[in-house]
C-alpha positions in Angstrom: 31.6 34.1 -19.4 34.4 33.1 -16.4 37.5 31.0 -17.4 36.4 28.0 -15.2 32.3 28.4 -16.3 31.7 24.8 -17.6 29.4 26.6 -20.7 26.7 24.5 -22.4 26.6 21.0 -22.2 28.0 18.5 -25.4 24.7 17.5 -26.4 23.0 20.2 -27.4 25.7 21.0 -30.1 24.0 19.0 -33.0 21.2 21.9 -32.4 23.5 25.1 -32.9 24.6 23.0 -35.9 21.2 22.4 -37.2 20.4 26.7 -36.6 23.3 27.4 -38.0 22.5 25.5 -41.2 19.5 27.9 -41.4 19.2 30.5 -43.7 23.3 30.7 -44.5 24.2 32.3 -40.9 27.3 30.1 -41.1 29.0 32.8 -43.7 26.7 35.4 -41.7 29.1 35.0 -38.5 32.1 34.0 -40.8 31.3 37.5 -42.5 31.3 38.5 -39.3 34.4 37.7 -37.8 36.3 37.8 -40.8 35.2 42.2 -40.5 36.3 42.5 -37.4 40.2 40.4 -37.9 40.4 42.7 -40.5 39.7 45.7 -38.9 42.8 44.4 -36.2 44.8 43.6 -39.2 44.8 40.4 -38.3 44.2 38.8 -41.8 44.4 41.7 -44.9 43.9 41.5 -48.5 46.7 41.0 -51.1 48.4 37.6 -48.6 49.0 34.3 -49.4 46.7 31.6 -48.5 45.7 27.9 -49.0 42.9 25.9 -50.0 42.2 22.2 -49.7 39.2 20.0 -49.3 38.3 16.8 -47.6 35.8 14.2 -47.8 32.8 14.7 -45.9 30.4 11.3 -44.7 26.8 11.5 -44.8 25.0 10.3 -41.8 23.8 7.3 -43.9 23.7 3.8 -44.1 26.0 2.4 -47.1 23.5 0.3 -49.3 23.6 -1.6 -52.4 21.2 -0.3 -54.7 19.2 -3.5 -54.0 19.2 -2.1 -49.7 18.5 1.6 -51.8 15.2 1.0 -53.0 14.4 -2.0 -50.6 15.0 0.9 -47.9 13.2 2.9 -50.3 9.8 1.7 -49.8 9.0 1.0 -45.9 10.7 5.6 -46.1 8.2 6.4 -48.0 5.6 4.5 -46.3 6.4 5.5 -43.1 6.2 9.5 -44.4 2.3 8.3 -45.7 1.9 7.0 -42.4 2.4 10.4 -40.6 0.7 12.6 -43.1 -1.7 11.3 -45.3 -2.7 7.7 -43.6 -6.2 7.2 -45.2 -4.2 6.5 -48.3 -2.5 3.6 -47.4 -5.8 1.9 -46.4 -6.4 -1.0 -49.2 -2.7 -0.8 -50.2 -1.5 -2.4 -47.0 -1.6 -5.4 -45.6 -0.2 -8.0 -43.9 2.3 -9.4 -46.7 3.3 -5.9 -46.9 4.0 -5.2 -43.3 6.0 -8.9 -42.9 8.6 -7.1 -45.9 8.3 -3.6 -44.8 7.3 -3.5 -41.1 10.7 -3.5 -39.1 14.4 -2.5 -40.0 15.8 -3.1 -43.8 18.9 -5.8 -42.7 19.7 -7.7 -46.6 23.6 -8.4 -47.0 26.3 -7.6 -49.5 24.9 -11.3 -51.4 21.2 -11.5 -49.7 19.9 -15.0 -51.5 17.1 -14.8 -54.1 18.4 -11.6 -55.2 16.2 -11.5 -58.5 13.4 -12.0 -56.3 14.0 -9.3 -54.4 14.4 -7.0 -56.9 10.8 -8.1 -59.0 8.8 -7.7 -55.9 10.1 -4.4 -54.0 10.2 -2.3 -57.9 6.4 -4.3 -58.0 5.3 -3.2 -54.3 6.9 0.9 -55.2 5.5 1.2 -58.6 2.0 0.0 -57.3 2.3 2.6 -54.4 3.2 5.2 -56.5 1.1 4.8 -58.7 -1.4 4.2 -55.9 -0.8 8.0 -54.6 -1.0 9.4 -58.7 -4.2 7.7 -58.5 -5.5 9.7 -55.4 -4.1 13.2 -56.9 -1.5 13.3 -54.4 1.8 11.9 -56.0 2.9 15.7 -56.2 2.0 16.8 -52.7 4.4 14.4 -50.3 6.9 15.1 -49.1 11.2 14.1 -49.5 10.8 10.7 -49.3 8.4 9.8 -51.8 9.8 12.1 -54.4 13.0 10.8 -53.7 11.3 6.8 -54.3 10.2 8.2 -57.1 13.4 9.2 -58.4 15.1 6.2 -57.3 11.9 3.8 -59.2 14.0 5.8 -62.5 17.1 5.6 -62.3 17.4 1.9 -61.2 14.4 0.8 -63.3 13.1 0.6 -66.2 10.2 -0.5 -68.9 11.1 -2.9 -71.8 9.4 -3.1 -75.1 6.5 -5.5 -73.6 5.8 -2.7 -70.2 7.5 -5.1 -67.8 9.4 -3.5 -65.0 13.3 -4.0 -65.3 16.1 -4.1 -63.5 18.7 -1.4 -65.0 22.5 -2.9 -65.4 25.6 -1.5 -65.9 25.7 -3.3 -69.6 22.3 -2.0 -71.0 24.4 2.1 -70.1 20.5 2.7 -68.3 22.6 3.9 -65.0 23.1 7.1 -63.9 26.3 8.8 -63.6 27.3 9.2 -60.4 26.8 13.2 -59.9 23.4 12.0 -59.8 22.1 8.8 -58.5 20.4 9.0 -55.1 22.7 7.0 -52.3 20.4 7.7 -49.9 16.3 8.0 -49.4 17.3 10.5 -45.8 19.8 12.9 -47.9 19.2 12.8 -51.7 21.9 15.4 -51.9 25.0 13.3 -51.2 26.4 11.3 -53.8 29.2 8.8 -53.9 32.6 9.6 -55.3 36.2 8.2 -55.0 39.4 9.6 -55.5 42.3 7.1 -56.6 42.3 3.5 -55.5 41.4 3.5 -52.0 39.7 6.7 -50.4 35.7 6.3 -51.2 32.7 7.9 -49.5 29.0 8.9 -50.2 28.7 12.5 -49.1 30.4 16.0 -49.5 33.2 17.7 -49.8 34.1 20.4 -47.8 37.2 23.1 -49.1 38.9 24.7 -46.6 40.5 28.3 -47.2 43.2 29.6 -45.1 45.5 32.9 -44.9 49.0 31.4 -44.6 51.4 33.8 -44.8 54.7 34.3 -42.5 53.7 37.3 -40.6 50.3 37.0 -39.3 48.2 34.3 -37.8 46.2 31.6 -39.5 42.7 32.9 -39.6 40.4 30.3 -41.8 38.9 33.0 -44.4 36.0 30.2 -46.0 34.5 27.4 -45.9 32.2 25.7 -49.0 30.8 22.6 -49.0 30.0 21.0 -52.1 28.9 17.2 -53.9 31.3 14.8 -53.9 31.4 14.6 -57.3 32.4 17.9 -58.1 36.3 18.5 -59.2 38.0 20.5 -56.9 38.6 22.7 -60.0 35.0 23.5 -60.3 35.2 24.9 -56.1 37.9 27.6 -57.1 35.9 30.6 -58.4 33.3 30.5 -55.8 35.8 30.7 -53.6 38.0 34.0 -55.2 34.4 35.3 -55.0 33.8 35.0 -51.8 37.4 36.4 -51.2 36.7 39.4 -52.9 33.3 40.2 -51.4 34.8 39.8 -48.5 38.1 42.1 -49.2 40.3 39.6 -48.7 41.6 38.1 -51.8 45.6 37.3 -51.7 48.0 38.0 -54.4 49.3 33.8 -54.0 46.6 31.2 -53.7 48.5 27.8 -52.9 46.6 25.0 -53.8 47.5 21.6 -55.4 47.0 20.2 -58.7 43.4 19.0 -58.2 42.1 22.9 -58.3 44.1 23.8 -61.1 42.6 24.1 -65.0 44.1 24.4 -68.4 41.2 27.4 -68.5 43.2 29.8 -65.9 46.6 29.7 -67.9 45.8 32.0 -69.8 43.0 34.6 -69.3 41.2 36.4 -71.7 43.0 40.1 -72.0 39.6 41.5 -71.7 40.9 40.9 -67.8 44.4 41.4 -68.2 44.0 44.5 -66.6 42.5 43.5 -62.9 44.6 42.8 -59.9 45.8 39.1 -60.7 45.4 36.5 -58.4 48.7 34.1 -58.4 47.8 30.2 -58.3 50.5 27.9 -57.2 49.9 24.2 -57.7 52.2 21.9 -54.4 51.8 18.7 -53.8 49.9 17.2 -50.9 51.8 15.9 -48.3 50.9 12.3 -48.6 51.6 12.8 -53.0 54.6 14.2 -52.9 56.1 11.4 -54.5 53.8 11.6 -57.7 53.4 14.8 -58.2 56.7 16.1 -57.4 56.4 18.5 -60.7 53.1 20.6 -59.7 55.3 21.6 -57.5 56.9 24.0 -59.7 54.1 25.3 -61.3 52.4 28.7 -61.3 50.2 30.1 -62.9 48.8 33.4 -63.3 45.2 34.2 -64.0 42.9 37.6 -62.7 39.8 37.5 -60.1 37.7 36.9 -63.2 38.7 34.2 -64.3 37.8 32.1 -60.6 
C-alpha cells in the first residue's frame, strides 16, 4: 500500500483478532516473521533475551458468587431457547420470566441473599434435572455445561438431600485454579499478586531480544490462566524458542520465573547447550528484591 493509504477501519480489528485466534494462526505468523528476520540476521540464536508477564483482563463482568449463579441460569436458558426451545415448555413460566427475563443487576450487598441463593439454586437444579430427564443434558453447549460446573462448585447436598451453599468453613470451595468466574468464559480465572493486584482473566508472557547490538524483537508470546505461576511457563517458552532456533545464551527473568528445580540439572543433561537464566528484579519492586539481581543459575534446555 502507499504510505498515505488509510488502511482498514479500526472497527474490523476484532474480526482480524478472531481469525488469528483460530487454528494457532498467530503462532504460525510469528514463526514466519522470525524466520525471515533470522535470515537477515536481525535476530539470532545464543544472544540475550528477556521475559516478563502482565495480567490480561477477561471480557466478563466482575461477579460475586451469588451474581455468578444468578447469571448462569439465564445464560443457559438463552442457549436452550436458541437450540431447542421446545424443552422449555412447561418449565419456564411467568415467575421465571420475572426472575431471569432481564439482566442481572444485584449489588454487592443484595437484600435477602439467603433466599436468593436458595431460589436460584433450586431453579438451576430443576433446569438441569429437566434436561437430564429428556436425555438432552449432555448434548447442549458451553453455557449449560458451565451452569452444571458452577452448581457443583457452589452447592452440595447435605445428608437429608437438601441443597446447601458451599462456604469456606466447610472447606468445600474449589481452588482458584478451577473455580469458574463467568458462564461466558469458563477458562478465565481469579488471581491476585501482592496486596493490590487482583483480576479475573489470564497472564500474558512476552519474550524479546535485548542484545545491545541488535534490534529488540518479540520472539515468543504465551497466554496462560491467571493462576499459573511464571516458573511454570518458562519450560514452554524455551521449547518454542528451541523449535524456532532462537534459544538465548542468557535469559533475563524476574524472581517469579526461577525455581529450585532449575538450580541443579541432572548430570545426564549437562552435556546439552546451556541457557543461563539470570534473575533481575522488576523496576517496581527493586527495593524489595534487590538481592535477586545478583542471583544467576545455569540450567540445561532439557529442564525447561
